[in-house]
Structures are given as structure tokens and as C-alpha cells.
C-alpha positions, 0 to 999 in steps of 0.5 A, a space after each residue: 179101766 183106770 181110776 185116780 184120786 189125789 190129795 189135791 183141791 177139788 174144782 170149784 163151780 166158779 173161779 175166785 177172782 178177788 183177793 177177798 174171795 181168795 183169802 176165804 177159799 178152802 185149803 187144798 187139804 180137806 180139814 174134816 172127814 166129811 170134806 175128805 170123803 166128799 172130795 174122794 168121791 168127786 175124784 172118783 168121777 161122781 157128779 151127782 149126790 141125791 138124798 134127804 137131809 137130817 141132823 146126823 148127816 149135816 156135816 156131810 151134807 154141808 161138805 157136799 154143797 161146798 164141793 163140785 158135786 151137784 146136790 139134789 134134795 129129794 122128797 123120799 130116800 127111796 126116790 133118791 136111790 131110784 133116781 141115782 140108778 137111772 142117773 148112772 145108766 144115763 151117764 155111765 158114772 157112779 152116783 152118791 145117795 146120802 141119808 141120815 140115821 134110822 129111817 133115812 137108811 131103811 127108807 133108802 134100802 128098797 132103791 139100793 136093792 134095786 141098784 144091786 139087781 139092776 147092776 148100777 154103780 151107786 155109793 150110799 153115804 149115811 150117818 150113824 150114831 156117835 159112839 158115846 151115845 150108842 145104847 142110850 136111845 139117841 134120836 133115831 139111834 143107828 147102832 148095833 143096839 137098835 138096828 141089824 148090822 148084817 148086810 146093812 152095814 156089812 158087805 153081803 147081799 145088799 152091798 158089795 162093800 159096806 163099812 162104818 168109818 170110825 177113824 180118819 185112819 181108815 180113809 185110805 183103805 175105804 178109798 182103795 175098796 171103793 176104787 176097786 169096786 168102781 173099776 170092776 165091770 158090772 154093778 157096784 153098790 157100796 155103803 159108807 156109814 159115818 158116825 156124826 162125831 167122826 164126820 167133823 173130826 180132823 183128817 189125820 191121814 192124807 189120801 195118796 195118789 192111787 192108780 188102779 186098773 181092773 182087767 176085763 174078762 175075756 174068753 180064751 182063743 180055744 173057747 172062741 174057736 169052740 164057739 165058732 165051731 158050734 155056731 157054724 154047725 147049723 142055724 143059731 139065734 142070738 138072745 140079747 140082754 141088757 148086759 150087751 148094751 155096749 156091743 150093739 154095733 158088733 152084735 148087728 155085724 155078727 147077726 148080718 154076717 151069719 143070718 142069725 135070728 135075734 131076740 132080746 130081753 125086755 130091758 134090751 129093747 133097741 140094742 138090736 134094731 126092732 125094725 130089722 128083718 132078723 129081729 124075731 121079737 122080745 122075750 118074756 114079760 110083755 113079749 111077742 108071740 113071734 118068738 115062740 112061733 120062731 122057736 116052734 117052726 125054726 128051732 135053732 141048734 144053739 142060742 148065743 146068749 149075750 148079757 142076760 140072766 134069763 130070769 123069770 121076766 126074760 124067759 119065764 123058764 119056758 121049755 119052748 125057749 130051749 134050743 136043740 143042742 144047748 146054750 152058749 152063754 156069755 156073761 161077765 158074772 161067772 155065776 150066771 150061765 146055767 142058772 136059769 136052765 140048769 138041766 140044759 147043756 150050756 157052754 159057760 163063757 166068762 167074758 165081756 160081751 163086746 170083746 167076745 163078739 169082736 173076737 167071733 167076728 174075726 171068724 165070720 168075715 163080711 164076705 160070708 153074709 147069710 142075712 137072707 138065708 132064712 125067712 124069719 118070724 116077725 113081731 106084729 104091731 097093730 096099726 090102730 086108728 082113733 075111734 069114738 070110745 069113751 075112754 082111751 085104749 092103751 094100745 092106741 096111746 102106745 101108738 101115739 107114744 111111738 109116733 110122737 116120742 119114740 120116732 119124733 124125738 130123742 127122749 129116753 123112755 122109761 116104763 114103770 112096773 105093772 101094766 105099764 111094763 106090758 104095754 110099753 114092752 109089747 107095743 113100742 119099737 126102738 131102733 137104737 140102743 139107750 132109748 129104753 129103760 125098765 127095771 124088770 128084776 127087782 121091779 119096785 113100784 115107784 122106780 120109774 116115777 122117781 128114776 126119771 128125775 135122775 135120768 133126765 138130769 144126767 142125760 141133760 135132756 128129755 126123759 119120759 116115764 110111762 107109769 100107772 096111777 098106783 105107782 104115781 101115788 106110791 112114790 113120785 118126785 114131781 116136786 123135786 123135778 120142779 125144784 131143779 126144773 128137770 125136763 121130765 114127762 110123766 105119762 100116767 095110765 090112769 084107770 083108778 086101780 092097780 090093774 095088773 093086780 086086778 087082771 092078774 087075780 082074775 086070770 089065776 082064778 081069785 075073785 072078790 078082791 078090791 084093787 080100786 083107787 079113787 081116781 086122781 086128777 094128776 094134772 091138778 096135783 102136778 100144778 099144785 106142786 108147780 109143774 104143768 100138765 094136761 088131761 087126756 080123756 079121748 083118743 083124739 086128744 092124744 097127739 096134741 097132749 104128747 106134743 105139748 109134753 115133749 115140747 115143755 121145758 120143765 116137768 110135765 104130766 100127761 094124765 090119760 084116762 084109759 079103759 080099765 077093761 083092756 087086758 094087758 099083754 101079761 099072760 106069760 107072767 100069769 101063766 108063770 104064777 099058775 105054774 108056781 101054785 098061785 091059782 084058785 083053779 
């Protein structure tokens, strides 16, 4: 990958034609640090900047508005960060998040940690207190006197790269570090903190043209040959993760040529078609019993793991998922293979997944197709019909979403943390990559309620969020979507409670907890913010409501009153909690 940034004028959104306009156009060389930083980010491929304004970040905010970047002003900094994550995955471009000092920074941290866990490319630009005011209790003072510097303003577990820009002389090095990080495979989350007085200071150093490339990790021919020998030794399975999303074509070819069973992590739904005869199911949270049936009845010699950390939500570290002779684990992060199952024999392969699978295919020619060699276990999806229940059953709602949204449109579908995860992961089926998103790592409530705004904007099309009422109340950017007329649809599973918590507590043996929420009419709240919506109280109304939502040109809320007594398919998570000691039995 090559990245270039030059000391040339950024493109404007429209041509300046008149002599008067030309006389007032900006010079080619940025005059302030704020302008230089914004131009540098645009030259690195940034198209969007999401954030919340404030006095201390005013110069950068103004420079963003005068640039080629599209700037969206959000209602909460965490919402802006979640939206940046989903905009990155929808566009495959880095996204900027901007905030002011103090609470602006700390409000954004949850979303920025999620960006790190999800593997997104996000550049955080914040303000800090000018040097002359530090230690004097400035408004929202952000300095070593008032805030911890470790990890927030330094490289560490939150940010791959972080620095405080104290002089324009540091700009070339900052640019170099950002370009290196953005060129690397996988995620990159950076933090550039700029004191207010530095933002308006003159640029003393020009940014030279820089061409940077980053080599993609590839396995050696010896490693490939060893893998081929192991995979040819008997039946094997392929475990697909989100990190394999750019290798969908090659994975399908490998599976069909070898007859391998295929399973996927919750985030990887659709990378391998879920309606394919060799697909045995989704693993982990909200996953399918068919996977365990396959492992019990046809346990493979090896499992080829492609781009998944095999963390708790993907495997629950279940011993039933261990193949007879070990894993072959491919990942661009060399620290990943072997970490989830440290006592299991694992051949660790540090490589880009697509390049690795392409190399394997040379040893498995199409003429050797074995796709009909085994009769594989398949996930069961209930065929449901409308009934006369007083409340909507969540599985029937999912059936409607499958028909109207998954199969009837090209909309991106996002699932929120909680029972929404479980219902969507278990019941929805995707046959193409890039149609489903869920944050199963950091898994913050509100991620999808706000992330959908960035996803719909960046993909320039419809995006649908399946969310709970608790998450919708915690952090929602419906008003932001209204401001920019973004075609986002929220489907709210409204049961008047934090139902994953309530059901989970009962499962692990604790009683008497209160997880209820006074039931909200989300259509009225949406309409009060300028959006449209429809309330669904019976199963007969599902299809028409979903069709209205998918046809809407602006933000739309489908408020579905669901039956809270229906148990979500989250028992694996509850069993994992019990194994960790979270039980009253």
C-alpha cells in the first residue's frame, strides 16, 4: 500500500470562478497548524470528520469546515467515535474524530477503545490546554496537572500512536507516523492532541512529499507446503473470522475444492454463504447447535482458522471446538494464534489471509473438487408464520427482517449488543460479504445505535440497525441523522427492560434484580427530533412496517413491541459466565 501527501492545495468542494472569489481563495501553503493538520489528513485519504465542537478545538473545527472533508457535528463524542468505526468499515478509509478538551476527550474514549478492538482506522484529534494556562485551573483543563497522560496522550493500549503537538516543527514526524500506521494491515487508532495556542500558530515547516509502503505479511513456501500436507491428511474444517472479509472468493474456492466444512464467527456472517451446503453454522454467541453436532459426529483432524482471534464471543473456549490434531491459525497479528487455546497444538501462520489462501489454492486444483464427499450438519432456521399473539415474537420479527431487508434489499444490517445480537446472529442468513456488522469484542451498548449513522453515510445507501430499547436510550444519534438526512433505519426491540441482563441473571441463579425500563414510544421521540417512524404491536404489521422503513429516504424508526418472555439464544454466554464463577447455584 502506498500513501502520499504533498505540500499542495487541498481540493475545494466547488470551483472558484469569479475574479473576486479567486482573490479570496486560500493560499496553497497552510498558514496555521490547524490548517496544516487538516490538509495532511485529507491527503491521507480521510473523507469524513465526526465530532462535537468546543472552544478549545475551535481553530481545528473551523479548518475542517474550510477543507474538502465532510464534517458531521454529533450529539455525543462516543457516538461520533462509533460512527467513525462503521464509516471506516463501510468505506475502507480512515475517519477523523474531533473533540474539545476535558470531557470531550473522556466521552470519546469508549468509542475509541471499541475502534481499537474492532480493528478500525480512526484518527482522533483533540484539543489540550495551552502551556501558559496549565496548572492554573483553566476551563476543562487538559494537562498533566489534571488528567492522566498514560495511554490517553501516549502510545499504548488505547492508541497505537499518540502525541501532543507542541510545535509546527513536529508536523513532518507526526505525518510520517500517521502514514506508517495507516499503511499497515489491520487497524490503526491514533491520537493527535493540539494545544489551543498551537492550533493557530504559524507553520514554520513545510510537509515534504512522502511515499511510504508497508509490506503485507506472507507465509513462506515451506510453511504453505507444510499446511498443504496437514490439510491433505484427512477431513478438515475452515473457521472464518472477520479478518478474512477480503478473501471471500478464495475461501469459497478452497472449500469447494476440498470439501471442507465451513463455520464462521458472529462478525464473519456472509463471508462464506450461509445458504451453502458446506456451511455448518455460526460459532459462539448466538451461534448454532449444528456446529457442535458437526464437531461431535465428524470431528475434523485439523481446523484452518482464518482471521479470527477465537475469543470468548467466537468460541467461548469450548473444548468441543478443538479438532483431533490441532489448529492451523492464520492471522496478520502474530500474537493471535494460540492465545485462545494455549494448550492445543497450533501451527501459527503470520500472513494476510487472502494471500495465504491464494497460495494454498495452487496446491488444490479445481479438478480435485471434493465438495460432495461429506454430508454435513446444517443450521436449522425456523419457518414461522404470523399468529394472534398479543406481542410480537422476536423470531417472527427476524423472519420479517430476513425477507424484507436481507433478501429484499442491499441494505447493510448492524446488530446491537444484548439480545439483539443473539436474535440477529442466530436467525438472519447472509449469502454475501459486507452485509452484516456487529461489535462482539468491546461490545459497547450504543455502538450500533450511533454507528449506523457513519455506516449509512459512508456507503451512500441504506443501513439498518437492530437494537434494544435500553441501548436506544443510552446513546442514539437519530437527531444527527436528521440534520444530514442520512438514510438510517432503527428497528427497536422494545420490551421495557434490559432483557439480556434480566434473562441472564435468572439463568445463572440470581433473583430479585430490577432490569425494567418505563416503556418508551420511540416513534414519538423520533418524530420529536424530526425523523419518521412506525409502531408495530402485532405480527401482522411487521412486513408493512419494514417495507415502509426500507423505502424511507430519511431517518426512520420501527418501534416493535416484543414479547419479553421469549428466551434469546444466548445460553452459551450464560454457561460461560457460570464457568467463570458468576453464578448463585
